[in-house]
C-alpha beads as a LAMMPS data file, in Angstrom:
LAMMPS data file: protein, C-alpha beads

80 atoms
79 bonds

1 atom types
1 bond types

-500.0 500.0 xlo xhi
-500.0 500.0 ylo yhi
-500.0 500.0 zlo zhi

Masses

1 110.0

Atoms # bond

1 1 1 254.509 157.778 -91.620
2 1 1 257.746 155.513 -91.766
3 1 1 258.136 151.990 -93.272
4 1 1 257.812 150.331 -90.037
5 1 1 254.428 152.155 -89.427
6 1 1 253.268 151.532 -93.119
7 1 1 253.956 147.702 -92.977
8 1 1 252.025 147.688 -89.563
9 1 1 248.854 149.530 -90.752
10 1 1 249.040 147.447 -94.111
11 1 1 249.126 144.115 -91.849
12 1 1 246.408 145.422 -89.847
13 1 1 244.130 146.482 -92.541
14 1 1 244.850 142.968 -94.484
15 1 1 243.687 141.265 -91.254
16 1 1 240.519 143.640 -91.137
17 1 1 239.715 143.040 -94.674
18 1 1 240.007 139.289 -94.181
19 1 1 238.529 139.030 -90.700
20 1 1 241.331 137.551 -89.370
21 1 1 243.144 137.896 -86.282
22 1 1 246.976 138.502 -85.838
23 1 1 247.006 135.165 -84.238
24 1 1 245.357 133.599 -87.189
25 1 1 247.588 135.249 -89.282
26 1 1 250.765 133.972 -87.299
27 1 1 249.750 130.433 -87.321
28 1 1 249.088 130.356 -91.134
29 1 1 252.089 132.038 -92.190
30 1 1 254.591 130.448 -89.638
31 1 1 255.536 133.744 -88.201
32 1 1 256.064 133.850 -84.467
33 1 1 253.384 135.851 -82.651
34 1 1 256.305 137.975 -81.108
35 1 1 257.751 138.819 -84.248
36 1 1 254.411 139.914 -85.861
37 1 1 253.352 141.653 -82.602
38 1 1 256.667 143.552 -82.561
39 1 1 255.681 144.634 -86.193
40 1 1 252.376 145.863 -85.528
41 1 1 253.040 147.591 -82.413
42 1 1 255.801 149.479 -84.413
43 1 1 258.845 148.220 -82.286
44 1 1 260.456 146.305 -85.310
45 1 1 262.334 148.643 -87.212
46 1 1 263.909 146.351 -89.386
47 1 1 261.630 143.838 -90.954
48 1 1 262.826 141.174 -93.329
49 1 1 261.611 140.926 -96.445
50 1 1 261.541 137.117 -96.047
51 1 1 258.971 137.657 -92.906
52 1 1 256.815 139.922 -95.478
53 1 1 256.886 137.304 -98.049
54 1 1 255.689 134.681 -95.431
55 1 1 252.927 136.788 -94.016
56 1 1 251.871 137.440 -97.828
57 1 1 251.639 134.066 -98.240
58 1 1 249.234 133.696 -95.275
59 1 1 247.285 136.615 -96.744
60 1 1 247.299 134.699 -99.896
61 1 1 248.811 137.717 -101.994
62 1 1 251.795 138.801 -103.906
63 1 1 254.394 140.873 -102.073
64 1 1 253.379 143.644 -104.987
65 1 1 249.956 143.468 -103.568
66 1 1 251.128 144.013 -100.324
67 1 1 253.246 146.987 -101.190
68 1 1 250.788 148.525 -103.797
69 1 1 248.888 150.785 -101.611
70 1 1 249.048 154.765 -100.528
71 1 1 250.684 153.363 -97.511
72 1 1 253.786 152.821 -99.238
73 1 1 253.229 155.346 -102.429
74 1 1 253.138 158.011 -99.867
75 1 1 256.143 157.423 -98.011
76 1 1 258.569 160.251 -97.165
77 1 1 262.367 160.187 -97.940
78 1 1 263.684 158.894 -94.733
79 1 1 267.704 159.805 -95.576
80 1 1 267.546 163.669 -95.315

Bonds

1 1 1 2
2 1 2 3
3 1 3 4
4 1 4 5
5 1 5 6
6 1 6 7
7 1 7 8
8 1 8 9
9 1 9 10
10 1 10 11
11 1 11 12
12 1 12 13
13 1 13 14
14 1 14 15
15 1 15 16
16 1 16 17
17 1 17 18
18 1 18 19
19 1 19 20
20 1 20 21
21 1 21 22
22 1 22 23
23 1 23 24
24 1 24 25
25 1 25 26
26 1 26 27
27 1 27 28
28 1 28 29
29 1 29 30
30 1 30 31
31 1 31 32
32 1 32 33
33 1 33 34
34 1 34 35
35 1 35 36
36 1 36 37
37 1 37 38
38 1 38 39
39 1 39 40
40 1 40 41
41 1 41 42
42 1 42 43
43 1 43 44
44 1 44 45
45 1 45 46
46 1 46 47
47 1 47 48
48 1 48 49
49 1 49 50
50 1 50 51
51 1 51 52
52 1 52 53
53 1 53 54
54 1 54 55
55 1 55 56
56 1 56 57
57 1 57 58
58 1 58 59
59 1 59 60
60 1 60 61
61 1 61 62
62 1 62 63
63 1 63 64
64 1 64 65
65 1 65 66
66 1 66 67
67 1 67 68
68 1 68 69
69 1 69 70
70 1 70 71
71 1 71 72
72 1 72 73
73 1 73 74
74 1 74 75
75 1 75 76
76 1 76 77
77 1 77 78
78 1 78 79
79 1 79 80
């Protein structure tokens, strides 16, 4: 799993935990539907921290909470 796949998985996990659609997340976080769709479909390769912060605000969690998951703790080194 790479970073963009981990971000996508985490967003979908948080939506499921909160019984929230991706569309609802877009609305409450003020991130466009196309941006979030690109993220969750692993089409976005360079996801900005500002975008992640807005999504965290929509989830009502901190950035620390977003990244505090095995998805990110178990990432392999991408530069080899």
